[in-house]
TORLO-565773 format. One line per 8 residues: number of its first residue (from 1); their letters; for each residue x, y, z of C-alpha. Coordinates in steps of 0.1 Angstrom, whole numbers, plus 5000, padded with zeros to 4 digits. Example, Ala and Ser with C-alpha at 12.3 -4.5 7.8 and 13.67 -1.06 7.14 Angstrom:
<atoms>
1 = AS = 5123/4955/5078 ~ 5137/4989/5071
</atoms>
This chain:
<atoms>
1 = MGKDKLKK = 0625/8416/8519 ~ 0618/8446/8497 ~ 0636/8479/8501 ~ 0605/8497/8513 ~ 0600/8471/8541 ~ 0636/8474/8551 ~ 0633/8512/8553 ~ 0602/8509/8575
9 = FAAINTFA = 0619/8484/8598 ~ 0649/8508/8601 ~ 0626/8537/8608 ~ 0606/8521/8636 ~ 0640/8514/8654 ~ 0642/8552/8658 ~ 0605/8558/8669 ~ 0601/8566/8705
17 = NVLQLDEG = 0565/8552/8704 ~ 0576/8517/8692 ~ 0589/8489/8714 ~ 0601/8457/8699 ~ 0603/8421/8712 ~ 0621/8419/8746 ~ 0618/8457/8750 ~ 0582/8453/8760
25 = KVMKGQWA = 0592/8431/8789 ~ 0608/8461/8806 ~ 0574/8477/8808 ~ 0555/8448/8822 ~ 0533/8461/8850 ~ 0546/8496/8844 ~ 0532/8507/8811 ~ 0511/8536/8824
33 = AKHFGNGQ = 0537/8550/8847 ~ 0570/8541/8830 ~ 0561/8545/8793 ~ 0532/8570/8793 ~ 0541/8588/8825 ~ 0506/8588/8839 ~ 0481/8565/8857 ~ 0456/8562/8828
41 = PIVLELAC = 0439/8529/8818 ~ 0457/8507/8792 ~ 0438/8496/8761 ~ 0452/8471/8736 ~ 0445/8465/8699 ~ 0457/8430/8689 ~ 0468/8423/8653 ~ 0466/8460/8648
49 = GKGEYTVN = 0481/8461/8613 ~ 0484/8497/8603 ~ 0471/8509/8637 ~ 0440/8527/8625 ~ 0419/8517/8655 ~ 0448/8524/8679 ~ 0454/8559/8666 ~ 0417/8569/8662
57 = LAKLFPDR = 0407/8556/8696 ~ 0436/8576/8712 ~ 0423/8607/8695 ~ 0388/8601/8709 ~ 0399/8592/8744 ~ 0429/8613/8755 ~ 0423/8601/8791 ~ 0434/8565/8782
65 = NFIGIDYK = 0466/8549/8769 ~ 0465/8528/8737 ~ 0490/8501/8726 ~ 0488/8485/8692 ~ 0503/8450/8690 ~ 0515/8433/8658 ~ 0545/8413/8647 ~ 0548/8430/8613
73 = GNRIWRGA = 0570/8461/8618 ~ 0563/8474/8583 ~ 0526/8477/8592 ~ 0532/8492/8626 ~ 0553/8519/8609 ~ 0522/8536/8595 ~ 0503/8540/8627 ~ 0534/8549/8647
81 = KTALEDNI = 0544/8575/8622 ~ 0509/8591/8621 ~ 0509/8593/8659 ~ 0543/8610/8660 ~ 0534/8634/8632 ~ 0501/8643/8649 ~ 0517/8645/8684 ~ 0494/8619/8699
89 = ANVAFLRI = 0511/8611/8731 ~ 0488/8584/8744 ~ 0498/8559/8717 ~ 0524/8532/8716 ~ 0531/8502/8695 ~ 0546/8468/8705 ~ 0561/8445/8680 ~ 0557/8409/8695
97 = QIETILDH = 0540/8376/8688 ~ 0506/8378/8706 ~ 0513/8343/8720 ~ 0539/8360/8743 ~ 0515/8386/8757 ~ 0519/8374/8793 ~ 0556/8383/8791 ~ 0547/8419/8785
105 = FANGEVSE = 0517/8427/8806 ~ 0511/8421/8843 ~ 0479/8406/8859 ~ 0451/8431/8858 ~ 0472/8458/8839 ~ 0448/8461/8809 ~ 0413/8475/8809 ~ 0401/8468/8774
113 = IWITFPDP = 0412/8448/8743 ~ 0402/8452/8707 ~ 0407/8425/8680 ~ 0402/8441/8647 ~ 0400/8420/8615 ~ 0425/8393/8625 ~ 0436/8364/8603 ~ 0406/8340/8608
121 = QPQKSREK = 0428/8309/8605 ~ 0400/8290/8589 ~ 0417/8256/8586 ~ 0408/8233/8614 ~ 0445/8225/8619 ~ 0452/8261/8627 ~ 0423/8266/8652 ~ 0448/8272/8681
129 = KRLTHPAF = 0461/8302/8661 ~ 0427/8320/8662 ~ 0429/8350/8685 ~ 0397/8340/8702 ~ 0408/8304/8709 ~ 0403/8295/8746 ~ 0440/8294/8752 ~ 0443/8331/8740
137 = LEKYRQIM = 0411/8340/8759 ~ 0428/8327/8791 ~ 0458/8349/8785 ~ 0436/8379/8780 ~ 0417/8371/8812 ~ 0450/8372/8832 ~ 0461/8406/8820 ~ 0426/8422/8822
145 = EPRGVMHL = 0412/8440/8851 ~ 0381/8422/8866 ~ 0356/8445/8847 ~ 0376/8446/8815 ~ 0359/8445/8782 ~ 0369/8428/8749 ~ 0358/8435/8713 ~ 0360/8416/8681
153 = KTDNDGLY = 0353/8431/8646 ~ 0356/8407/8617 ~ 0344/8402/8582 ~ 0347/8365/8586 ~ 0314/8349/8595 ~ 0331/8316/8605 ~ 0354/8333/8630 ~ 0324/8352/8644
161 = AYTLDKLN = 0304/8321/8649 ~ 0334/8302/8664 ~ 0340/8331/8689 ~ 0303/8331/8700 ~ 0305/8293/8705 ~ 0336/8296/8727 ~ 0323/8325/8747 ~ 0292/8305/8754
169 = ELGLNVHW = 0312/8273/8763 ~ 0333/8293/8787 ~ 0303/8311/8803 ~ 0316/8345/8795 ~ 0292/8375/8794 ~ 0283/8386/8759 ~ 0273/8423/8761 ~ 0265/8431/8725
177 = QTADLYRS = 0266/8411/8692 ~ 0256/8416/8656 ~ 0263/8399/8624 ~ 0257/8431/8604 ~ 0271/8460/8623 ~ 0264/8488/8598 ~ 0228/8478/8595 ~ 0223/8477/8633
185 = AMVDEVLS = 0216/8504/8658 ~ 0249/8499/8675 ~ 0272/8520/8654 ~ 0287/8550/8672 ~ 0319/8571/8668 ~ 0340/8542/8681 ~ 0325/8513/8661 ~ 0324/8534/8630
193 = IKTYYEKK = 0362/8536/8629 ~ 0373/8517/8598 ~ 0406/8499/8592 ~ 0422/8496/8558 ~ 0408/8461/8553 ~ 0374/8469/8567 ~ 0370/8496/8540 ~ 0379/8470/8513
201 = YLDTGKNI = 0353/8445/8527 ~ 0326/8472/8529 ~ 0333/8482/8493 ~ 0324/8447/8482 ~ 0291/8447/8502 ~ 0305/8423/8529 ~ 0287/8423/8563 ~ 0308/8432/8594
209 = NYVQWGWP = 0304/8411/8625 ~ 0309/8425/8660 ~ 0308/8411/8695 ~ 0317/8426/8729 ~ 0322/8405/8760 ~ 0336/8403/8795 ~ 0342/8379/8823 ~ 0317/8370/8851
</atoms>
C-alpha cells in the first residue's frame, strides 16, 4: 500500500464523521438519534467512492442525514475531509462491505438509497456481486421504510438493463427511467450532481443511465 493511502487510512481513524467496520454495528437502529443527534430521515449512498453525492446531497437537504458507504478508506477520506472542512454536520461515512449492511441498519431505518456508478461486475460469474442483484435488493428492502425510494446512476448499459429486468421480475415499482439522463427532461439539481467518474464518462460522450424505484 502506498504512503498516500496509508496517510489517508490513518487520517480517517481520527475523523469524527467516519465509522469503520464493527463500529457501525453500535449505531444500528440509532443512527439518527445516537450519531446525528436528531430525528431526521437517513439516506445512504452505496459504493460512494469519494462521496461527492453524499456531501452534495447533504448541502441541498440539511433536514436529512446522509451516510456514504464504501470499503475503500482512502476514497472515503476525500468526502469525509470535505464535510469536516465545510462544517456539514448531517454527513457520515461508514467503511464496511455492503454485503454486511443488515448488521449496521435496523428494519425500516433508511428512507432512501443511492447507488452511484458502482462496479458493474459484468462477468456472469460475478452476477451476485452486482449491487442490484436480488439478494442485495432484499437486504435493502429490509432496512428501508415502506415508502422508501432507491436510485441507480450508471454509465454501464448492461448493468442498467440487468437492473430493469430484475425490478420487473420482482414486481417492484419503477418510478422513473432513462438511458440518457442528460438528454432527458428529468435532470434537476439532484440528478445533476456529478461524481468524479461520471465527469470522466461525460467527457467521452458516454450516456448516463438512471432508474428510480420503490416497493409495492
